[in-house]
ZAFI-299666 format. One record per atom (N, C-alpha, C, O): residue in three letters; x, y, z. Coordinates in steps of 0.02 Angstrom, whole numbers, padded with zeros to 5 digits, always signed. Last residue first. Example, Ala and Ser with C-alpha at 12.3 -4.5 7.8 and 13.67 -1.06 7.14 Angstrom:
% ZAFI-299666
Ser+00642-00112+00354/Ser+00684-00053+00357/Ser+00645+00002+00394/Ser+00670+00057+00402/Ala+00660-00284+00390/Ala+00615-00225+00390/Ala+00660-00165+00390/Ala+00712-00166+00423/
% end
This chain:
% ZAFI-299666
Glu-00639+00936-00196/Glu-00615+00887-00231/Glu-00561+00859-00212/Glu-00537+00813-00245/Arg-00775+00998-00107/Arg-00713+00981-00104/Arg-00689+00931-00150/Arg-00719+00877-00146/Val-00873+01126-00164/Val-00880+01060-00152/Val-00800+01041-00165/Val-00767+01060-00213/Gly-00891+01263-00221/Gly-00877+01249-00153/Gly-00874+01165-00106/Gly-00872+01151-00046/Glu-01005+01206-00327/Glu-00976+01253-00321/Glu-00962+01241-00241/Glu-01004+01217-00203/Ala-01007+01030-00382/Ala-01047+01095-00365/Ala-00997+01127-00345/Ala-00943+01098-00339/Asn-01034+00883-00472/Asn-00994+00951-00452/Asn-01030+01002-00450/Asn-01071+01023-00491/Leu-01110+00785-00537/Leu-01146+00811-00465/Leu-01094+00845-00447/Leu-01096+00847-00385/Asp-01125+00685-00648/Asp-01131+00752-00661/Asp-01161+00784-00582/Asp-01219+00801-00572/Leu-01083+00552-00607/Leu-01177+00565-00585/Leu-01194+00660-00600/Leu-01241+00694-00580/Ala-00973+00547-00638/Ala-01001+00503-00667/Ala-01075+00532-00677/Ala-01111+00536-00727/Asn-00920+00635-00554/Asn-00924+00652-00616/Asn-00966+00629-00663/Asn-00991+00659-00710/Leu-00943+00576-00431/Leu-00959+00640-00454/Leu-00977+00652-00508/Leu-01032+00675-00523/Met-00860+00455-00476/Met-00931+00447-00455/Met-00962+00528-00470/Met-01001+00537-00517/Arg-00734+00506-00440/Arg-00752+00484-00522/Arg-00825+00470-00527/Arg-00851+00474-00583/Val-00734+00542-00326/Val-00735+00604-00388/Val-00758+00584-00456/Val-00784+00614-00503/Phe-00720+00419-00253/Phe-00778+00484-00240/Phe-00776+00517-00304/Phe-00828+00515-00336/Glu-00616+00376-00305/Glu-00669+00343-00323/Glu-00737+00389-00319/Glu-00785+00395-00357/Pro-00520+00446-00249/Pro-00517+00470-00338/Pro-00576+00428-00346/Pro-00600+00438-00402/Gln-00577+00551-00115/Gln-00539+00487-00141/Gln-00553+00487-00214/Gln-00594+00526-00239/Phe-00586+00724-00072/Phe-00624+00664-00092/Phe-00547+00600-00120/Phe-00489+00613-00136/Pro-00461+00791+00057/Pro-00506+00793-00033/Pro-00527+00710-00036/Pro-00500+00659-00015/Ala-00507+00835+00231/Ala-00482+00794+00188/Ala-00516+00797+00097/Ala-00575+00802+00080/Gln-00457+00948+00335/Gln-00516+00940+00295/Gln-00478+00879+00245/Gln-00420+00887+00227/Ile-00470+01032+00505/Ile-00425+00974+00456/Ile-00485+00944+00408/Ile-00539+00923+00427/Lys-00445+01155+00597/Lys-00493+01124+00555/Lys-00452+01085+00504/Lys-00406+01108+00469/Val-00420+01219+00775/Val-00393+01161+00727/Val-00445+01161+00672/Val-00501+01167+00696/Pro-00397+01348+00877/Pro-00443+01314+00815/Pro-00401+01276+00767/Pro-00357+01298+00730/Gly-00285+01338+01026/Gly-00300+01349+00956/Gly-00354+01343+00921/Gly-00380+01306+00962/Gly-00237+01276+01132/Gly-00293+01311+01138/Gly-00315+01342+01060/Gly-00370+01367+01051/Ser-00132+01185+01137/Ser-00109+01259+01111/Ser-00179+01325+01141/Ser-00175+01383+01160/Val-00188+01059+01176/Val-00116+01090+01214/Val-00128+01168+01201/Val-00134+01208+01247/Pro-00301+01029+01093/Pro-00302+01019+01179/Pro-00242+01040+01210/Pro-00240+01041+01272/His-00372+01146+00991/His-00320+01111+01018/His-00314+01079+01069/His-00329+01119+01113/Val-00551+01143+00956/Val-00492+01161+00997/Val-00439+01122+01008/Val-00447+01066+01033/Phe-00592+01077+00782/Phe-00595+01064+00862/Phe-00549+01107+00881/Phe-00504+01120+00841/Gly-00664+00982+00642/Gly-00635+01045+00699/Gly-00642+01033+00753/Gly-00681+00994+00779/Leu-00650+00889+00502/Leu-00661+00900+00576/Leu-00629+00963+00609/Leu-00573+00986+00596/Glu-00711+00824+00351/Glu-00685+00883+00392/Glu-00699+00873+00471/Glu-00752+00852+00495/Val-00762+00743+00273/Val-00723+00795+00235/Val-00692+00841+00280/Val-00655+00888+00262/Ala-00781+00568+00256/Ala-00778+00610+00305/Ala-00738+00665+00296/Ala-00678+00655+00305/His-00896+00503+00149/His-00816+00534+00140/His-00830+00586+00217/His-00875+00627+00226/Leu-00965+00377+00056/Leu-00978+00427+00123/Leu-00913+00446+00146/Leu-00874+00402+00163/Met-01021+00274-00040/Met-00995+00349-00073/Met-01003+00392+00009/Met-01046+00435+00015/Met-00934+00129-00044/Met-00969+00168-00006/Met-00970+00239-00023/Met-00915+00268-00019/Gln-00862+00028-00193/Gln-00860+00055-00134/Gln-00925+00115-00104/Gln-00961+00140-00147/Met-00891-00002-00313/Met-00899-00064-00256/Met-00882-00015-00187/Met-00896-00037-00131/Met-00912+00008-00487/Met-00917+00055-00413/Met-00926+00001-00347/Met-00977-00032-00343/Asn-00940-00017-00613/Asn-00893-00044-00582/Asn-00870-00015-00524/Asn-00810-00013-00512/Leu-01065+00027-00670/Leu-01004+00079-00666/Leu-00950+00052-00633/Leu-00905+00092-00620/His-01123-00080-00688/His-01121-00027-00752/His-01072+00011-00737/His-01033+00032-00781/Glu-01121-00166-00583/Glu-01132-00197-00642/Glu-01104-00136-00703/Glu-01070-00150-00753/Lys-01127-00069-00463/Lys-01068-00119-00485/Lys-01071-00148-00554/Lys-01017-00152-00583/Phe-01225+00011-00483/Phe-01184+00055-00488/Phe-01121-00015-00496/Phe-01074-00006-00534/Phe-01345-00097-00473/Phe-01324-00070-00547/Phe-01264-00033-00553/Phe-01238-00031-00609/Arg-01305-00134-00342/Arg-01302-00195-00388/Arg-01285-00138-00478/Arg-01239-00139-00519/Asn-01358-00025-00277/Asn-01289-00061-00269/Asn-01272-00103-00335/Asn-01222-00095-00369/Gln-01495-00007-00319/Gln-01448+00033-00334/Gln-01369+00015-00337/Gln-01329+00031-00381/Lys-01536-00141-00265/Lys-01552-00104-00349/Lys-01495-00069-00350/Lys-01445-00093-00378/Asn-01527-00123-00134/Asn-01496-00169-00174/Asn-01475-00160-00247/Asn-01422-00168-00276/Cys-01486+00010-00042/Cys-01517+00015-00095/Cys-01501-00078-00149/Cys-01460-00079-00195/Gly-01420+00001+00128/Gly-01424+00041+00058/Gly-01485-00008+00018/Gly-01519-00051+00045/His-01375-00065+00252/His-01427-00013+00244/His-01449+00017+00195/His-01494+00059+00202/Pro-01277-00147+00234/Pro-01326-00187+00216/Pro-01382-00131+00212/Pro-01431-00142+00176/Arg-01191-00064+00106/Arg-01229-00135+00124/Arg-01231-00149+00189/Arg-01176-00168+00209/Asp-01182+00069+00007/Asp-01202+00039+00057/Asp-01231-00022+00074/Asp-01289-00035+00061/Gly-01199+00130-00121/Gly-01136+00078-00112/Gly-01148+00057-00035/Gly-01105+00015-00019/Ile-01260+00269-00079/Ile-01240+00216-00136/Ile-01183+00206-00112/Ile-01136+00240-00091/Ile-01363+00291+00061/Ile-01320+00313+00044/Ile-01295+00265-00026/Ile-01319+00209-00020/Pro-01547+00308+00056/Pro-01494+00271+00050/Pro-01414+00305+00027/Pro-01411+00341-00023/His-01670+00405+00087/His-01606+00426+00038/His-01546+00382+00065/His-01499+00410+00093/Leu-01765+00361+00172/Leu-01783+00343+00120/Leu-01729+00378+00058/Leu-01742+00379-00002/Ile-01732+00406+00311/Ile-01784+00443+00265/Ile-01779+00420+00195/Ile-01789+00464+00154/His-01670+00282+00330/His-01722+00292+00380/His-01774+00353+00335/His-01835+00349+00328/Ala-01547+00284+00262/Ala-01608+00235+00244/Ala-01665+00263+00273/Ala-01713+00269+00235/Met-01496+00409+00342/Met-01506+00416+00278/Met-01552+00379+00255/Met-01601+00405+00227/His-01467+00326+00467/His-01507+00377+00457/His-01534+00405+00380/His-01593+00419+00370/Lys-01387+00238+00447/Lys-01450+00214+00465/Lys-01502+00271+00450/Lys-01559+00266+00429/Arg-01260+00314+00399/Arg-01303+00265+00356/Arg-01375+00234+00370/Arg-01413+00212+00327/Leu-01238+00378+00508/Leu-01267+00416+00459/Leu-01303+00373+00397/Leu-01350+00387+00361/Gln-01208+00278+00626/Gln-01286+00325+00624/Gln-01291+00376+00540/Gln-01343+00404+00523/His-01137+00184+00641/His-01169+00186+00575/His-01225+00228+00566/His-01271+00225+00526/Met-01153+00196+00808/Met-01125+00151+00764/Met-01183+00165+00700/Met-01244+00160+00703/Arg-01161+00378+00851/Arg-01188+00320+00860/Arg-01150+00261+00790/Arg-01127+00282+00737/Gly-01137+00508+00913/Gly-01096+00471+00866/Gly-01117+00406+00875/Gly-01082+00374+00915/Thr-01239+00677+00867/Thr-01217+00622+00901/Thr-01175+00577+00873/Thr-01162+00586+00814/Val-01234+00761+00741/Val-01233+00790+00818/Val-01209+00732+00872/Val-01165+00743+00913/Pro-01157+00734+00584/Pro-01185+00715+00670/Pro-01183+00748+00714/Pro-01129+00770+00734/Asn-01199+00817+00448/Asn-01147+00832+00537/Asn-01199+00797+00568/Asn-01258+00812+00579/Leu-01189+00803+00287/Leu-01193+00778+00356/Leu-01166+00802+00407/Leu-01105+00807+00409/Lys-01223+00877+00110/Lys-01174+00866+00184/Lys-01203+00855+00243/Lys-01246+00895+00258/Val-01249+00781-00010/Val-01283+00795+00033/Val-01210+00804+00092/Val-01167+00763+00109/Leu-01313+00761-00193/Leu-01241+00774-00142/Leu-01268+00801-00082/Leu-01311+00844-00090/Ser-01424+00642-00252/Ser-01407+00707-00222/Ser-01341+00712-00198/Ser-01312+00659-00184/Tyr-01500+00561-00400/Tyr-01462+00567-00353/Tyr-01458+00638-00312/Tyr-01485+00687-00336/Arg-01622+00493-00502/Arg-01606+00555-00458/Arg-01554+00524-00405/Arg-01564+00472-00374/Ser-01630+00421-00656/Ser-01627+00409-00583/Ser-01595+00471-00563/Ser-01550+00499-00594/Thr-01750+00362-00795/Thr-01698+00415-00779/Thr-01686+00392-00693/Thr-01724+00351-00667/Pro-01862+00269-00820/Pro-01801+00275-00882/Pro-01743+00316-00856/Pro-01688+00311-00885/His-01921+00180-00697/His-01919+00229-00719/His-01850+00236-00767/His-01796+00212-00752/Gln-01937+00043-00628/Gln-01983+00062-00685/Gln-01962+00131-00717/Gln-01989+00140-00772/Gly-01767-00007-00615/Gly-01838-00007-00582/Gly-01865+00007-00641/Gly-01839-00006-00695/Ile-01664+00107-00672/Ile-01664+00058-00622/Ile-01731+00054-00599/Ile-01756+00100-00567/Ala-01579+00172-00801/Ala-01659+00149-00794/Ala-01632+00093-00751/Ala-01594+00048-00769/Phe-01516+00328-00789/Phe-01482+00275-00786/Phe-01578+00217-00767/Phe-01621+00232-00725/Pro-01494+00468-00841/Pro-01509+00413-00890/Pro-01489+00337-00863/Pro-01459+00295-00896/Val-01502+00576-00693/Val-01466+00551-00757/Val-01505+00497-00788/Val-01554+00479-00756/Glu-01507+00711-00606/Glu-01540+00672-00647/Glu-01537+00638-00702/Glu-01563+00657-00755/Thr-01448+00795-00460/Thr-01443+00775-00529/Thr-01493+00730-00545/Thr-01526+00708-00498/Arg-01409+00899-00353/Arg-01437+00848-00357/Arg-01434+00843-00430/Arg-01417+00893-00461/Thr-01307+00983-00214/Thr-01316+00971-00267/Thr-01371+00919-00278/Thr-01390+00889-00227/Leu-01319+00995-00065/Leu-01263+01025-00096/Leu-01286+01034-00174/Leu-01285+01092-00196/Thr-01423+00996+00077/Thr-01421+00963+00002/Thr-01367+01016-00044/Thr-01384+01074-00053/Glu-01382+00940+00233/Glu-01383+00991+00191/Glu-01388+00972+00118/Glu-01351+00925+00101/Phe-01435+00887+00402/Phe-01397+00873+00344/Phe-01421+00935+00308/Phe-01463+00975+00330/Arg-01381+00811+00568/Arg-01396+00888+00519/Arg-01393+00873+00452/Arg-01342+00841+00438/Thr-01446+00695+00659/Thr-01398+00710+00624/Thr-01434+00761+00585/Thr-01494+00761+00569/Val-01450+00603+00813/Val-01475+00663+00785/Val-01425+00670+00738/Val-01367+00657+00754/Ala-01523+00489+00935/Ala-01450+00483+00878/Ala-01477+00548+00835/Ala-01537+00542+00821/Asp-01518+00391+01087/Asp-01533+00461+01048/Asp-01489+00462+00990/Asp-01430+00442+00991/Gln-01538+00216+01079/Gln-01487+00288+01097/Gln-01520+00329+01044/Gln-01541+00316+00987/Thr-01566+00057+01135/Thr-01581+00116+01107/Thr-01550+00177+01129/Thr-01537+00189+01188/Val-01495-00098+01175/Val-01493-00026+01196/Val-01505+00008+01132/Val-01470-00002+01082/Gly-01460-00215+01092/Gly-01531-00197+01101/Gly-01538-00129+01152/Gly-01596-00112+01164/Asp-01325-00231+01052/Asp-01343-00278+01136/Asp-01430-00239+01153/Asp-01455-00235+01209/Asp-01307-00167+00964/Asp-01318-00237+00943/Asp-01328-00261+00998/Asp-01342-00320+00999/Arg-01419-00011+00974/Arg-01368-00063+00962/Arg-01370-00121+00962/Arg-01427-00146+00959/Lys-01546+00068+00882/Lys-01527+00017+00931/Lys-01472-00004+00917/Lys-01459-00019+00858/Leu-01572+00262+00883/Leu-01538+00196+00843/Leu-01529+00150+00902/Leu-01511+00170+00957/Pro-01676+00380+00853/Pro-01661+00330+00903/Pro-01632+00262+00856/Pro-01658+00227+00813/Tyr-01684+00512+00758/Tyr-01715+00446+00736/Tyr-01668+00407+00788/Tyr-01612+00398+00765/Asp-01704+00654+00700/Asp-01687+00639+00752/Asp-01732+00571+00765/Asp-01792+00570+00778/Ile-01636+00748+00566/Ile-01658+00677+00569/Ile-01648+00671+00655/Ile-01592+00682+00678/Glu-01661+00903+00481/Glu-01628+00874+00554/Glu-01667+00803+00557/Glu-01729+00803+00550/Gly-01642+00976+00338/Gly-01669+00968+00396/Gly-01621+00921+00434/Gly-01563+00907+00422/Ala-01649+01056+00175/Ala-01615+01043+00233/Ala-01661+01014+00287/Ala-01721+01028+00281/Asp-01699+01020+00051/Asp-01643+01075+00051/Asp-01583+01069+00103/Asp-01522+01072+00098/Pro-01716+00839+00032/Pro-01764+00911+00045/Pro-01689+00944+00054/Pro-01636+00913+00062/Thr-01654+00741-00106/Thr-01662+00754-00036/Thr-01684+00820-00036/Thr-01677+00858-00084/Tyr-01672+00636-00212/Tyr-01690+00704-00210/Tyr-01699+00714-00123/Tyr-01746+00695-00089/Gly-01602+00474-00228/Gly-01653+00523-00232/Gly-01645+00602-00221/Gly-01586+00618-00226/Arg-01487+00419-00139/Arg-01528+00416-00191/Arg-01563+00450-00171/Arg-01568+00465-00112/Val-01320+00510-00107/Val-01373+00459-00083/Val-01420+00458-00153/Val-01404+00484-00207/Ile-01157+00531-00056/Ile-01189+00521-00123/Ile-01249+00483-00103/Ile-01239+00426-00082/Ala-01082+00637+00053/Ala-01132+00572+00039/Ala-01149+00592-00025/Ala-01156+00650-00046/His-00992+00705+00162/His-01014+00709+00106/His-01029+00633+00085/His-00995+00583+00098/Tyr-00975+00761+00335/Tyr-00965+00711+00297/Tyr-01000+00743+00218/Tyr-01030+00797+00217/Thr-00906+00843+00485/Thr-00939+00848+00423/Thr-00930+00793+00364/Thr-00872+00783+00346/Lys-00901+00872+00659/Lys-00884+00836+00607/Lys-00922+00817+00534/Lys-00966+00775+00534/Thr-00834+00950+00777/Thr-00883+00960+00744/Thr-00853+00922+00677/Thr-00799+00934+00650/Val-00811+00911+00949/Val-00790+00917+00906/Val-00832+00920+00832/Val-00875+00877+00834/Gln-00868+00903+01088/Gln-00827+00966+01057/Gln-00793+00967+00996/Gln-00752+01011+00983/Gly-00950+00810+01127/Gly-00979+00838+01062/Gly-00960+00919+01043/Gly-00989+00966+01016/Glu-00900+00726+01212/Glu-00948+00782+01251/Glu-00975+00836+01197/Glu-01008+00886+01209/Met-00828+00644+01149/Met-00895+00621+01197/Met-00923+00662+01206/Met-00984+00652+01212/Phe-00734+00715+01092/Phe-00776+00680+01050/Phe-00842+00665+01096/Phe-00899+00676+01077/Lys-00659+00753+01204/Lys-00680+00804+01166/Lys-00748+00777+01125/Lys-00801+00808+01123/Arg-00612+00637+01263/Arg-00672+00662+01297/Arg-00711+00725+01253/Arg-00769+00744+01260/Gln-00521+00607+01166/Gln-00585+00568+01174/Gln-00638+00595+01204/Gln-00696+00588+01186/Met-00436+00726+01193/Met-00477+00719+01125/Met-00533+00659+01128/Met-00585+00663+01095/Glu-00391+00678+01312/Glu-00420+00734+01311/Glu-00457+00747+01235/Glu-00507+00783+01233/Ser-00329+00551+01282/Ser-00359+00552+01337/Ser-00413+00617+01315/Ser-00472+00604+01303/Asn-00244+00586+01200/Asn-00280+00549+01180/Asn-00333+00545+01224/Asn-00388+00534+01199/Thr-00136+00658+01276/Thr-00184+00699+01198/Thr-00232+00649+01189/Thr-00280+00676+01162/Ala-00093+00576+01352/Ala-00125+00628+01385/Ala-00183+00659+01340/Ala-00241+00676+01352/Glu-00026+00469+01274/Glu-00090+00467+01308/Glu-00134+00524+01328/Glu-00196+00525+01324/Asp+00019+00541+01106/Asp+00017+00526+01180/Asp-00033+00510+01209/Asp-00088+00526+01187/Leu-00038+00555+00983/Leu+00034+00548+00999/Leu+00061+00529+01049/Leu+00117+00503+01051/Ala-00205+00529+00915/Ala-00148+00565+00970/Ala-00071+00536+00967/Ala-00064+00482+00939/Phe-00276+00564+00747/Phe-00239+00498+00808/Phe-00193+00539+00852/Phe-00151+00578+00829/Leu-00415+00551+00653/Leu-00371+00589+00695/Leu-00341+00531+00747/Leu-00365+00481+00774/Leu-00460+00550+00494/Leu-00450+00520+00538/Leu-00381+00534+00589/Leu-00321+00530+00575/Val-00557+00601+00346/Val-00513+00602+00401/Val-00510+00587+00467/Val-00555+00609+00503/Gly-00597+00460+00228/Gly-00576+00535+00239/Gly-00539+00540+00320/Gly-00505+00497+00347/Ser-00721+00334+00196/Ser-00665+00366+00180/Ser-00656+00439+00223/Ser-00704+00468+00248/Thr-00804+00180+00258/Thr-00797+00256+00263/Thr-00729+00291+00251/Thr-00682+00279+00290/Lys-00782+00068+00271/Lys-00820+00059+00210/Lys-00799+00161+00206/Lys-00784+00192+00155/Arg-00757+00028+00418/Arg-00702+00029+00343/Arg-00727+00051+00288/Arg-00685+00054+00243/Asp-00790+00188+00499/Asp-00819+00132+00473/Asp-00763+00102+00423/Asp-00726+00139+00391/Leu-00683+00269+00616/Leu-00718+00278+00569/Leu-00737+00203+00535/Leu-00696+00158+00546/Arg-00663+00323+00787/Arg-00674+00296+00731/Arg-00706+00294+00666/Arg-00761+00321+00663/His-00533+00412+00873/His-00602+00406+00858/His-00613+00347+00798/His-00564+00331+00764/Val-00401+00424+00904/Val-00462+00447+00957/Val-00531+00446+00931/Val-00579+00472+00960/Pro-00286+00293+00917/Pro-00335+00325+00862/Pro-00394+00351+00916/Pro-00423+00316+00957/Tyr-00134+00337+00933/Tyr-00172+00318+00984/Tyr-00242+00339+00937/Tyr-00250+00398+00922/Val+00051+00274+00903/Val-00016+00309+00886/Val-00077+00286+00921/Val-00081+00228+00940/Lys+00217+00279+00923/Lys+00157+00226+00929/Lys+00103+00286+00917/Lys+00122+00344+00923/Gln+00325+00292+00783/Gln+00297+00293+00850/Gln+00229+00269+00846/Gln+00195+00250+00799/Gly+00359+00290+00654/Gly+00405+00256+00688/Gly+00388+00264+00739/Gly+00434+00245+00776/Leu+00263+00352+00544/Leu+00306+00384+00582/Leu+00355+00361+00623/Leu+00400+00400+00635/Gln+00238+00213+00481/Gln+00258+00272+00444/Gln+00290+00308+00471/Gln+00346+00319+00447/Asp+00199+00125+00590/Asp+00264+00115+00540/Asp+00287+00175+00509/Asp+00346+00189+00509/Arg+00071+00199+00627/Arg+00138+00183+00674/Arg+00209+00151+00640/Arg+00264+00155+00667/Leu+00013+00176+00498/Leu+00025+00239+00530/Leu+00101+00241+00586/Leu+00156+00270+00584/Leu-00017+00036+00499/Leu+00024+00072+00469/Leu+00042+00128+00480/Leu+00102+00136+00470/Gln-00082+00022+00626/Gln-00012-00014+00620/Gln+00017+00026+00559/Gln+00073+00051+00567/Val-00198+00096+00600/Val-00152+00105+00675/Val-00086+00078+00650/Val-00036+00114+00653/Ala-00254+00032+00492/Ala-00221+00105+00498/Ala-00163+00115+00555/Ala-00104+00135+00551/Phe-00206-00115+00428/Phe-00245-00091+00489/Phe-00207-00008+00489/Phe-00147+00005+00486/Glu-00208-00280+00321/Glu-00190-00195+00351/Glu-00223-00174+00387/Glu-00277-00202+00395/Ser-00284-00385+00327/Ser-00216-00393+00348/Ser-00173-00337+00348/Ser-00114-00338+00369/Ala-00437-00456+00323/Ala-00421-00397+00338/Ala-00329-00403+00357/Ala-00317-00432+00410/Asp-00531-00571+00355/Asp-00496-00554+00292/Asp-00444-00512+00299/Asp-00392-00536+00276/Ser-00600-00532+00491/Ser-00525-00574+00487/Ser-00498-00586+00425/Ser-00442-00612+00426/Ala-00685-00429+00543/Ala-00651-00440+00498/Ala-00586-00481+00484/Ala-00532-00458+00467/Ile-00729-00457+00680/Ile-00766-00464+00619/Ile-00741-00468+00552/Ile-00768-00503+00509/Pro-00613-00457+00770/Pro-00635-00510+00760/Pro-00673-00522+00690/Pro-00662-00569+00652/Ser-00507-00318+00705/Ser-00561-00346+00725/Ser-00569-00384+00707/Ser-00554-00394+00648/Arg-00368-00187+00715/Arg-00382-00247+00709/Arg-00469-00273+00723/Arg-00496-00234+00762/His-00417-00021+00655/His-00386-00078+00694/His-00388-00128+00693/His-00430-00138+00649/Val-00483+00034+00533/Val-00450+00065+00595/Val-00393+00047+00613/Val-00338+00072+00603/Leu-00471-00036+00378/Leu-00494-00034+00450/Leu-00454+00003+00512/Leu-00396-00009+00526/Leu-00507+00031+00222/Leu-00456+00010+00271/Leu-00471+00013+00358/Leu-00480+00065+00389/Gly-00600+00050+00133/Gly-00582-00020+00139/Gly-00544-00030+00209/Gly-00547-00080+00245/Asn-00561+00229+00070/Asn-00601+00166+00087/Asn-00572+00080+00092/Asn-00527+00058+00056/Pro-00416+00285+00171/Pro-00446+00262+00104/Pro-00503+00211+00126/Pro-00503+00169+00172/Lys-00408+00418+00280/Lys-00415+00354+00259/Lys-00453+00344+00193/Lys-00499+00376+00167/Asn-00306+00529+00292/Asn-00351+00532+00235/Asn-00366+00473+00236/Asn-00340+00447+00187/Ile-00239+00579+00443/Ile-00242+00560+00373/Ile-00300+00545+00358/Ile-00347+00545+00399/Ala-00169+00673+00574/Ala-00220+00653+00547/Ala-00203+00639+00487/Ala-00159+00673+00462/Val-00095+00690+00749/Val-00071+00675+00679/Val-00143+00645+00639/Val-00172+00599+00666/Leu-00039+00794+00908/Leu-00087+00770+00837/Leu-00063+00736+00784/Leu-00005+00750+00768/His+00079+00828+00941/His+00038+00795+00987/His-00025+00764+00952/His-00054+00713+00971/Glu+00147+00898+00866/Glu+00180+00857+00925/Glu+00142+00814+00943/Glu+00164+00760+00962/Cys+00069+00889+00710/Cys+00095+00913+00770/Cys+00132+00878+00811/Cys+00151+00823+00791/Gln-00021+00863+00563/Gln+00030+00846+00616/Gln+00068+00905+00646/Gln+00092+00954+00617/Phe-00118+00828+00433/Phe-00114+00887+00489/Phe-00065+00836+00539/Phe-00078+00776+00548/Leu-00140+00736+00343/Leu-00174+00805+00318/Leu-00158+00848+00370/Leu-00178+00906+00363/Ile-00055+00595+00259/Ile-00054+00648+00305/Ile-00086+00715+00299/Ile-00065+00753+00255/Glu-00092+00456+00170/Glu-00090+00550+00161/Glu-00102+00568+00229/Glu-00157+00558+00255/Leu+00023+00339+00192/Leu-00044+00352+00214/Leu-00043+00418+00195/Leu+00012+00444+00203/Pro+00095+00256+00050/Pro+00099+00289+00122/Pro+00028+00324+00132/Pro-00014+00333+00088/Asp+00035+00100-00050/Asp+00057+00166-00028/Asp+00065+00221+00025/Asp+00008+00224+00048/Met+00022-00061-00007/Met+00005+00003+00007/Met+00042+00060+00004/Met+00081+00074+00050/
% end
């Protein structure tokens, strides 16, 4: 694998642009994986790194690590207390509303139900001549997502809940759409990208904003669907 793209680095923190398909760390439920962000970054930097938050294996974008235990504890506290702003971009099925808030509790694997809130804004929409199902054309939207809470698969489940599933999402997405994108566009990744993290630096006290350019496959799908919009990061 090529070296990980480093987006931000200081003596306390480092952030990478995580590729789709890369696990953050070893997991018993992903025995097929042989490479992990924690080990790759540790080897690349030659020092121990601490992941302060998580991204799904299928999600690309900003992934933040601490370089010492004290910073790790402080950044984890900031994430837990909602002191980190997280911005994602996603390509979804259908025309989404201009903006809105999804307030829909989610159930964990152990059956516990947790409050979950996501704010969204539509950046651009498109209609393309993809005949999927009964219609000769298909509609898609590029949306900006800001999770207020941080639940497992929250964005994926919330977008499916409002009937605008993320393209390439399995199992929460649309099987017909995913099959079409795989067979006709050779696209097998999920179109969800963590585009920005913002927080107050735990040591200096200054504002930090870390942005991640889209991965090549995300750019390819934006172009294929004619979804490019002013102000959208590439």
